[in-house]
Backbone bond lengths (Angstrom), bond angles and torsions (degrees), N, CA, C in turn:
res aa  C-N    CA-C-N  psi(-1)  N-CA   C-N-CA  omega(-1)  CA-C   N-CA-C  phi
1 X - - - 1.476 - - 1.505 112.99 -
2 X 1.366 117.32 -51.95 1.473 119.96 -177.15 1.521 108.72 -65.42
3 X 1.327 119.02 -42.71 1.430 118.18 178.89 1.526 115.25 -63.20
4 X 1.291 116.90 -34.87 1.437 119.97 177.56 1.564 109.25 -70.71
5 X 1.306 116.25 -38.37 1.451 120.64 174.98 1.528 111.60 -59.52
6 X 1.314 115.68 -46.85 1.471 119.41 -175.72 1.553 110.59 -69.54
7 X 1.291 117.45 -30.45 1.468 120.82 -177.42 1.508 116.15 -88.02
8 X 1.344 116.67 -11.28 1.499 121.53 -174.70 1.534 111.49 -68.81
9 X 1.332 112.04 156.26 1.477 118.04 174.99 1.601 104.98 -97.91
10 X 1.262 114.20 135.83 1.480 121.23 -178.47 1.462 111.37 -121.56
11 X 1.389 116.04 157.73 1.444 124.78 177.60 1.565 108.96 -76.78
12 X 1.262 120.15 131.85 1.470 120.91 173.91 1.475 112.43 -63.75
13 X 1.346 116.13 148.36 1.412 121.50 177.03 1.537 111.70 98.34
14 X 1.312 118.62 1.10 1.435 125.06 178.80 1.492 113.16 -128.85
15 X 1.326 117.23 150.34 1.442 121.04 174.92 1.518 109.08 -104.75
16 X 1.305 119.92 137.71 1.413 124.54 -176.79 1.510 110.54 -118.61
17 X 1.339 116.45 125.70 1.513 120.88 -179.55 1.517 107.32 -133.13
18 X 1.314 115.53 150.45 1.450 121.90 171.13 1.489 107.18 -98.62
19 X 1.311 118.75 132.03 1.410 128.42 176.20 1.497 109.34 -131.59
20 X 1.305 119.76 114.05 1.408 124.30 -173.96 1.539 112.78 48.35
21 X 1.280 114.69 42.51 1.489 119.31 179.41 1.424 118.21 78.26
22 X 1.360 119.12 1.32 1.482 123.48 -176.89 1.524 108.13 -111.53
23 X 1.304 115.33 141.69 1.489 121.18 -179.28 1.553 106.57 -74.85
24 X 1.342 113.76 130.97 1.445 121.46 176.00 1.529 106.50 -119.48
25 X 1.352 116.32 124.95 1.495 122.30 -177.92 1.482 110.37 -115.35
26 X 1.286 116.34 133.85 1.481 121.59 177.77 1.514 107.02 -142.35
27 X 1.332 115.72 152.24 1.503 119.16 -178.39 1.523 108.77 -71.57
28 X 1.394 113.55 151.84 1.473 117.55 173.77 1.575 105.31 -67.87
29 X 1.315 116.78 159.95 1.434 120.76 -178.31 1.571 111.38 -62.43
30 X 1.353 113.49 144.14 1.431 117.97 170.85 1.535 109.62 -73.45
31 X 1.318 118.24 168.64 1.439 122.99 -176.96 1.569 114.05 -51.06
32 X 1.353 118.20 -43.73 1.512 116.74 -179.59 1.541 110.61 -58.23
33 X 1.344 116.32 -47.52 1.456 118.35 -178.26 1.539 111.05 -68.68
34 X 1.303 115.32 -33.04 1.497 120.44 178.11 1.500 110.91 -62.54
35 X 1.318 118.98 -33.94 1.441 122.95 -178.09 1.538 107.50 -69.88
36 X 1.330 118.58 -41.13 1.450 120.29 173.55 1.506 112.39 -62.71
37 X 1.298 119.40 -42.04 1.437 127.60 179.10 1.543 108.64 -60.60
38 X 1.322 118.10 -47.93 1.444 120.51 -178.32 1.517 111.83 -66.03
39 X 1.307 117.03 -39.61 1.465 124.07 174.80 1.508 113.20 -55.76
40 X 1.391 116.53 -55.12 1.443 119.70 -176.29 1.516 111.55 -68.20
41 X 1.326 114.68 -33.44 1.514 118.28 176.29 1.510 110.80 -61.62
42 X 1.386 117.67 -45.37 1.436 119.21 177.61 1.528 113.51 -59.81
43 X 1.386 116.98 -41.88 1.441 122.02 178.87 1.500 113.68 -60.98
44 X 1.295 117.66 -45.99 1.462 124.24 -177.69 1.505 109.84 -72.61
45 X 1.304 118.59 -39.67 1.453 121.64 176.57 1.521 113.32 -64.18
46 X 1.371 114.10 -41.88 1.495 114.76 176.17 1.552 112.47 -61.12
47 X 1.351 113.67 -42.71 1.434 116.83 177.49 1.556 110.62 -60.91
48 X 1.297 117.94 -42.96 1.439 119.61 -179.40 1.553 112.25 -66.47
49 X 1.340 116.74 -35.02 1.436 119.12 177.26 1.528 113.02 -59.60
50 X 1.353 115.04 -31.44 1.452 120.97 -178.26 1.545 113.94 -97.25
51 X 1.352 115.41 -6.20 1.476 118.99 -172.09 1.570 106.82 -142.18
52 X 1.342 116.40 60.14 1.444 119.12 -174.51 1.563 111.38 -67.81
53 X 1.294 118.14 -20.27 1.492 117.86 177.13 1.508 110.40 -76.01
54 X 1.327 119.56 -17.68 1.464 123.49 -179.80 1.496 108.77 -94.73
55 X 1.327 117.83 -54.45 1.502 125.40 177.38 1.526 107.42 -129.77
56 X 1.352 112.62 120.97 1.476 115.90 -176.47 1.509 111.07 -114.41
57 X 1.296 120.85 3.44 1.428 121.80 177.20 1.540 110.57 -158.13
58 X 1.339 119.88 132.11 1.425 123.77 176.17 1.465 109.05 -132.58
59 X 1.340 116.20 135.30 1.463 118.74 -178.90 1.536 109.81 -149.10
60 X 1.373 114.14 153.28 1.411 120.85 172.43 1.558 111.72 -106.05
61 X 1.281 114.36 20.49 1.509 118.95 -177.81 1.513 113.19 -134.30
62 X 1.328 118.08 28.27 1.435 122.62 -176.74 1.574 111.55 -78.31
63 X 1.272 113.29 157.56 1.486 120.88 169.48 1.534 102.61 -121.49
64 X 1.334 117.24 121.02 1.435 121.68 177.17 1.495 109.76 -97.53
65 X 1.301 118.69 117.83 1.462 122.27 178.66 1.501 110.06 -87.25
66 X 1.308 112.89 125.25 1.532 120.84 -177.27 1.496 106.93 -99.88
67 X 1.318 116.36 122.47 1.485 117.83 -176.06 1.536 110.21 -80.17
68 X 1.337 115.02 160.37 1.460 125.58 170.90 1.475 114.00 60.36
69 X 1.358 115.81 41.08 1.506 121.12 176.04 1.515 105.72 -105.72
70 X 1.358 116.29 164.36 1.477 122.06 -178.08 1.520 114.14 -64.22
71 X 1.330 113.32 -24.01 1.476 118.78 176.59 1.516 106.11 -150.90
72 X 1.362 115.97 178.62 1.460 119.65 -178.85 1.565 108.46 -59.07
73 X 1.360 113.03 130.56 1.460 118.59 -179.41 1.499 105.34 -133.89
74 X 1.395 113.80 117.84 1.501 116.89 176.49 1.502 109.80 -144.89
75 X 1.358 116.73 84.73 1.463 121.51 173.71 1.482 110.02 -59.36
76 X 1.325 118.63 158.14 1.500 125.12 -178.41 1.521 104.91 -121.81
77 X 1.319 117.82 96.65 1.484 118.47 177.31 1.500 110.83 -69.63
78 X 1.353 113.57 161.35 1.483 118.05 177.53 1.494 112.69 -67.34
79 X 1.419 113.81 -28.20 1.444 116.28 176.29 1.534 105.03 -149.84
80 X 1.285 117.14 143.65 1.444 124.23 174.32 1.502 107.98 -134.54
81 X 1.319 118.23 137.70 1.486 126.20 178.42 1.470 109.85 -122.36
82 X 1.314 115.70 136.09 1.474 123.71 -172.76 1.539 111.31 -118.12
83 X 1.263 114.46 142.75 1.486 120.31 177.09 1.502 111.90 -90.35
84 X 1.285 114.01 -37.99 1.498 116.10 -171.48 1.589 110.20 -132.45
85 X 1.273 114.26 44.48 1.513 119.56 177.95 1.536 106.44 -61.29
86 X 1.301 117.96 132.83 1.462 122.10 -177.09 1.555 113.82 -77.35
87 X 1.318 114.56 72.18 1.463 123.57 -177.59 1.535 110.54 -66.61
88 X 1.318 115.44 -20.93 1.505 118.13 -176.27 1.513 113.46 -81.55
89 X 1.393 116.46 -8.06 1.433 120.77 179.14 1.562 107.67 -93.99
90 X 1.348 116.42 150.66 1.454 118.80 170.77 1.538 112.05 -55.24
91 X 1.308 117.26 141.11 1.456 119.48 -176.75 1.544 113.54 -56.46
92 X 1.292 114.27 -30.05 1.525 117.89 179.48 1.478 112.85 -71.04
93 X 1.296 120.51 -13.90 1.441 123.13 -178.31 1.532 110.54 -93.97
94 X 1.267 120.81 -8.36 1.470 123.03 -175.53 1.536 107.60 -104.22
95 X 1.320 114.49 132.85 1.492 119.40 177.05 1.552 105.64 -127.59
96 X 1.372 114.91 154.17 1.437 119.97 -177.82 1.579 111.32 -58.81
97 X 1.291 115.63 -29.89 1.506 118.36 -179.79 1.517 110.93 -63.36
98 X 1.370 116.79 -24.03 1.462 122.91 -171.69 1.589 112.74 -93.39
99 X 1.312 117.39 -7.75 1.468 120.61 -178.54 1.539 110.74 -126.99
100 X 1.245 114.00 157.23 1.498 117.83 -177.43 1.523 110.06 -150.43
101 X 1.379 118.59 131.65 1.418 121.20 -172.96 1.572 113.39 -80.06
102 X 1.300 114.74 165.43 1.446 121.15 176.02 1.553 107.47 -100.91
103 X 1.256 118.24 -23.82 1.505 125.15 -177.30 1.525 109.38 -132.93
104 X 1.292 118.55 132.64 1.438 123.96 169.00 1.483 110.48 -128.47
105 X 1.339 116.61 141.86 1.471 124.63 -178.07 1.539 108.30 -124.38
106 X 1.294 113.44 139.07 1.475 118.31 170.74 1.491 108.50 -131.63
107 X 1.385 115.99 145.89 1.468 122.77 171.78 1.541 102.52 -101.03
108 X 1.302 115.82 117.27 1.484 119.72 -173.76 1.537 109.86 -52.84
109 X 1.327 114.17 133.76 1.451 121.22 178.45 1.556 108.14 -86.84
110 X 1.298 120.44 114.05 1.483 120.82 -179.21 1.537 110.08 -64.05
111 X 1.366 118.36 -26.14 1.441 117.63 179.59 1.550 113.88 -75.52
112 X 1.289 118.45 -21.38 1.442 122.79 179.09 1.585 111.11 -151.29
113 X 1.281 113.19 71.57 1.523 117.18 -174.10 1.515 111.75 -63.54
114 X 1.339 119.36 -29.91 1.546 120.70 179.74 1.498 109.29 -63.55
115 X 1.303 123.22 -24.66 1.448 120.01 178.44 1.531 110.63 -59.99
116 X 1.338 115.14 -41.72 1.468 118.84 -178.45 1.507 113.04 -89.50
117 X 1.351 117.67 -36.07 1.422 122.61 -174.06 1.528 115.47 -79.27
118 X 1.333 113.00 -27.42 1.514 119.06 -177.03 1.528 110.49 -118.66
119 X 1.367 117.21 -68.45 1.455 122.20 -173.51 1.465 112.93 -54.43
120 X 1.376 118.57 -50.11 1.500 121.76 -173.54 1.524 110.24 -71.84
121 X 1.355 116.17 -29.67 1.520 117.70 177.66 1.522 111.48 -60.08
122 X 1.339 112.94 -40.41 1.482 118.49 177.91 1.497 110.38 -75.94
123 X 1.279 119.51 -44.52 1.505 120.54 -176.41 1.541 109.03 -61.70
124 X 1.351 117.44 -52.95 1.449 119.10 -176.88 1.518 115.91 -63.40
125 X 1.369 115.13 -26.18 1.458 116.59 174.45 1.523 111.26 -66.40
126 X 1.281 117.99 -31.74 1.424 121.34 -178.14 1.546 114.58 -74.76
127 X 1.288 116.88 -4.29 1.456 123.78 174.66 1.527 109.07 -96.57
128 X 1.327 118.06 103.05 1.497 120.31 -171.42 1.548 111.72 -57.86
129 X 1.276 123.12 -30.95 1.464 121.31 -172.74 1.546 108.45 -76.89
130 X 1.376 120.58 -19.06 1.457 120.12 -174.32 1.566 106.11 -74.99
131 X 1.240 118.16 116.81 1.486 124.24 177.69 1.533 111.01 -90.13
132 X 1.358 116.08 -33.36 1.407 120.14 -175.34 1.555 111.15 -145.07
133 X 1.380 114.33 141.92 1.416 121.58 176.65 1.504 105.50 -125.56
134 X 1.396 117.78 113.60 1.448 122.38 178.34 1.521 110.13 -97.90
135 X 1.270 115.90 136.27 1.490 123.06 -179.52 1.519 109.26 -127.36
136 X 1.304 115.85 112.36 1.510 120.08 175.86 1.534 108.93 -92.26
137 X 1.314 115.20 131.38 1.436 121.60 -177.40 1.512 107.57 -119.64
138 X 1.345 111.87 126.12 1.502 119.30 -177.78 1.508 111.16 -111.95
139 X 1.339 119.39 5.37 1.453 120.89 -174.50 1.518 115.64 -67.09
140 X 1.245 120.78 -37.91 1.450 124.63 -173.75 1.551 112.16 -71.44
141 X 1.263 116.44 -56.63 1.524 121.53 -175.59 1.510 114.49 -124.63
142 X 1.325 115.01 17.61 1.492 115.72 174.44 1.500 117.42 88.33
143 X 1.296 118.09 172.55 1.447 121.47 -175.17 1.555 113.30 -70.02
144 X 1.306 114.68 -17.70 1.476 114.53 -179.70 1.534 111.77 -85.19
145 X 1.336 115.45 -7.19 1.482 119.46 -179.08 1.540 108.75 -139.78
146 X 1.303 120.11 59.72 1.424 121.78 -178.90 1.501 111.46 -73.14
147 X 1.402 115.10 162.90 1.441 119.54 167.89 1.532 105.08 -112.84
148 X 1.328 113.49 169.33 1.481 120.57 -176.46 1.537 105.00 -128.39
149 X 1.320 113.10 131.10 1.525 120.61 169.32 1.521 106.08 -115.88
150 X 1.284 117.01 118.47 1.450 124.44 177.30 1.510 109.44 -99.59
151 X 1.301 118.15 129.67 1.461 127.66 170.42 1.525 103.84 -103.23
152 X 1.303 116.25 108.78 1.517 120.41 179.54 1.493 109.48 -112.92
153 X 1.363 111.67 124.76 1.503 115.09 -177.94 1.495 110.00 -58.39
154 X 1.382 117.20 131.03 1.447 122.87 -174.60 1.514 102.66 -142.46
155 X 1.352 116.50 93.76 1.449 121.21 -177.71 1.556 110.34 61.12
156 X 1.290 117.03 -125.67 1.486 121.08 -177.36 1.528 113.42 -91.95
157 X 1.323 117.35 19.78 1.544 117.75 -178.44 1.531 105.75 -151.52
158 X 1.340 111.64 172.70 1.470 120.28 167.94 1.500 110.39 -87.57
159 X 1.298 113.66 140.04 1.495 120.65 170.07 1.517 103.71 -103.11
160 X 1.317 118.99 126.78 1.407 124.52 -174.39 1.499 111.49 -100.80
161 X 1.321 115.75 128.46 1.524 122.97 178.52 1.471 107.51 -125.07
162 X 1.277 114.46 124.33 1.466 121.92 176.35 1.525 111.58 -99.49
163 X 1.347 117.50 126.46 1.414 122.99 -178.80 1.551 107.79 -119.53
164 X 1.352 114.70 118.49 1.491 120.87 -177.00 1.626 108.29 -74.55
165 X 1.324 110.00 160.97 1.494 115.39 174.24 1.481 107.90 -57.07
166 X 1.373 116.34 137.72 1.420 127.31 -179.00 1.514 117.08 82.69
167 X 1.341 117.35 -13.91 1.470 121.51 176.61 1.546 108.09 -79.49
168 X 1.353 114.00 163.62 1.429 121.23 -177.16 1.536 109.30 -108.32
169 X 1.309 114.84 136.14 1.424 120.80 173.08 1.498 114.49 -115.40
170 X 1.282 118.29 131.76 1.487 122.31 178.23 1.494 106.55 -129.20
171 X 1.334 118.11 150.45 1.436 125.43 -176.76 1.474 114.06 -143.58
172 X 1.288 119.59 139.24 1.453 126.28 176.80 1.600 109.99 -60.92
173 X 1.309 112.85 -28.72 1.503 115.26 178.24 1.476 114.85 -58.63
174 X 1.380 115.54 -29.65 1.488 122.02 178.09 1.516 105.98 -129.42
175 X 1.342 115.30 85.42 1.498 120.63 -176.47 1.521 109.72 -59.40
176 X 1.322 114.11 131.28 1.460 120.16 177.99 1.553 113.85 88.00
177 X 1.314 116.49 -11.13 1.464 122.77 -179.72 1.534 110.27 -82.13
178 X 1.363 116.50 124.97 1.489 121.28 176.28 1.543 103.16 -128.55
179 X 1.376 115.57 125.43 1.444 119.48 179.26 1.570 106.19 -111.51
180 X 1.311 116.77 119.59 1.437 121.77 166.89 1.547 106.26 -87.09
181 X 1.354 114.85 118.24 1.444 117.58 -175.40 1.502 111.05 -75.14
182 X 1.321 113.96 84.82 1.474 125.23 -178.42 1.476 110.64 -160.50
183 X 1.309 119.25 97.49 1.468 123.26 -176.69 1.556 115.46 -58.96
184 X 1.344 115.09 -11.11 1.492 118.20 178.50 1.532 109.57 -85.16
185 X 1.324 119.57 -3.53 1.472 120.18 -177.86 1.528 108.95 -106.73
């Protein structure tokens, strides 16, 4: 199943994920959501560049393999950040199944909000390495004024923290990192 998924030809403009062995198709983000995605990617990448002992790899093309599901499950977050990505190995020796992020970020899809608000909340919690799941929501006031919902691992559950547009979010996961929720900054 996974090999067929990896080798298949897909239509551009869509994202393809396996969830419990079934193909899940969603549209790529529209430009407003892409601007938020680009902004948060720059912020996390800059932090990683200066703090390689905390985050040593950031990508917008990860596949996160979720263990103990009825079938292959590998959602593709808009951003994934890794603490111990094996950069010392040749690229050909590393597979997504062998690595797991500490932080995943999604820009809420207005076409299918339950994917990010419900499905991914459950899936990302099942990946032990993921300490936080950030979800940017542009539905209320648009992409220029998103809100942030943080799911922070807290024992056996997520602790949810809502951060309004313009407010600052800081986390022990990324020491010294402060994010003002404003893509214009």
